N, C-alpha and C positions, 0 to 999 in steps of 0.2 A: 573371382574366382566363380564360376557356377558349375554343380557339383551334377555330372552326368551319370544318368540315372541306370545307364548299363555299364558304367566301372566294373569292373571286377577287381572287388576289392576285400579286404575281411573287417566288419566294422566287430570292434569288439562288442559281444553280447554275453549276460548274465546269467542264472539261475534265478526264476523272481520266487522269493517266499511266498506261500497262501495262505497270507494274517491279514485280517481287518484293518483297516486306515479310516480310520474316523475324520469327517470332515469338520474344519477348523471353522470356527465362528468369528464375526468384527472384534470380539472381543478376547479367543484365543489369540489369534494374530498381534494384536496389540498388545499382551501380554510378554511376548515371546520378542516382538522385534521393535517395539516401541516407537513405531513411526504407523502413519498409515499409506504411505508412501513407499515403494522397496522396490530399487534399482537391482534386476537382475541378473544384471548383463557382466557381474564376475561371480556369481553363484552356482554351483554345482544342481541340475534338477537330473532325474531319472525319469524314461521313458518306458512305458513296458507294453506286452505286444505278445501276439500267438504266435510263433515261429508255422512254417510248412509241417512242421510235423508234434504240432499241436501244443507243445510244449512253453510256457510260459517264459519270457525272456526282457529284461530291460536293459538297457545302455546308456551311460553316463554323457549327458549333453549341457552345453552353456549357452544361452541366448546372448548372442554380444550386441543385436541392434535386430531393426523392423524399420520396412520399408514406409509401410503405411501406419502402424498401430502394433502395438501388442498381440500377440497370437493371432493374427488374420493377414494375410498375404506372403509375400517376401520375408525372408528374415535369412538373417547369418549367424551361422551357428557351429561351435567346435564341435567334433566327437572324436573318437578316439578308435583308430583302425590298428590291424595286426596281429596274429594270430597266433604268434612268439610275445609273450611279453618284454622279451629282452630287446624286440625291435618294435614294440609297441609303440604309437605317437600319435600326439592329435593334431588334427586338422579342421583348417576354418575355411567356411564357402559358404556361399549364397544357397539356399534353397526356394523354386516358388511358393511354395507353402509346407505347413507344418504337419499337413495332413502328406502331402508329399512326400516327408524324409520317412516319417513310419513307414508307408506304404512301398515305396524304390527304394531307399535307402536301408530302413533296418530291414524289409520285406515283412512286416508283421501282417497276418492275413484278416484279423478282427478288424470291424469298422469304426471301434468305438473312437472319440475323438482325442485329439493331443490335452488337450484339458485334462479329459474322464481320466485317463490314464496315465497323466504323468504326474510328480511329485515333486516340491523341496525339499533340501536336505540343509536342515538350518545348523545343523552340528555336527562334527568330525565323526564322531562315532555311527551316525547313520541310524539311531533307532529312532528318530524321529522323521517321518515322512506324511508331509502336508500339500495334500491332493491340493492341483493346481485349479482347477474348477470354484473351488469352494474360497478362494482368496483371490483368483483373478485378480477382482477392483482393484486392489491392493499392490498391483503389480506391475512396472512399468520399465522401460527400456528407450534406448538412443535411437532414434530417427538416423537414418544413413542411407548415405549414394548406394547406389547399387550398381548404375551404370556411367559411363561418362557423363551423361548429364545427371543435374541432380533431381532426386526423388521428386519434389515440387514441382520440377518443370516438366512431369508429363505422368504424374500420379493426383487426380482427380483431388483437391484437398477432404478429408471427413467430415462430411457434413454431423455437425450433432441434433439428432431429434428429440422433440416432445415424448411426451408417451401419448398426447393425441395424435402425434404424425408416426408412431411407429407402427413396425410392421403386425399386422394380423396373428402372426405366431406369438411376438410378443404379447401383446393386448391378452393372447389369449390363457398364454402362462399367468400374467398378473390377475385376470381375474380370476381363477382357477384359483390361485393360492388365497386372495380376498374370500374369495366366497367358501374356502375348505375351514380357513380362521372362523368364518362368523356361524360358520354348522356346528365347530368344534366347540366355540363358546358357548353357543346356545343349548346344548347337548348337556356341558358338562356343570356349567354353570343352572339348570331349569330355568331357564327365561324365556321371553320369549325371542323373535327377531331383531325388532327393532330395539328393544334392551340392548341387547347383542351389539348390535353396529355402534350403539353410543359409547358402549365400552370400549370394543375394536377402535371404533375413532379415535377417543381419548387416549388410549394405550399406543396407538401406532405416531400421534401426534410428541407424544412424550418422547417416547423411544426414538425417533430422528433428530429433534431437536437435541436430545443428549449425545447422538450419533454425531449428527453437524459439529457439536463443539469439539469434541475428541478428535476428530480427522481435521481439523485445525491446525 
């Protein structure tokens, strides 16, 4: 089933409290979930945005599966419909993208990405919200068929790129981040750029080696 964007339905939206939600580090994630790869296909998320009256709202959602890869392209989703609590029900359907979901199903007017505006809820009390953007690398979804043909028959396999093959945008972000770190170390430690590069290189090597071990 593919959701019709013109279908007149009452998506269940809630008032979003305006509170600070910090991003999770790799270490934070491991301490909560005790794993480096989490299947979220049965875990409730919330996605938030501004409605046409500029009120911040959120909706509950479960991402059941993806056609290509998590958070990119078509997804099988479950959301709640119904204005009356007594008749509310969950419906599961395919959407063309998670951007389509925010704009056409939830009718959010802002332009934030799904990852920036959505949160994982690890505990039943809902006190802890974890922004998807900060933990995306740890999240996984099963691949699923969207039509009568298997997804792999009509979708080109995702080619894994090396950093040398990455887009200009990706390279720019990495270059900017590295330069910012070198500048910070130079300033805070009162050393020259060459010494800073040596310290940063050693630290990154040790940190990535440790991270690689914890992700096994």
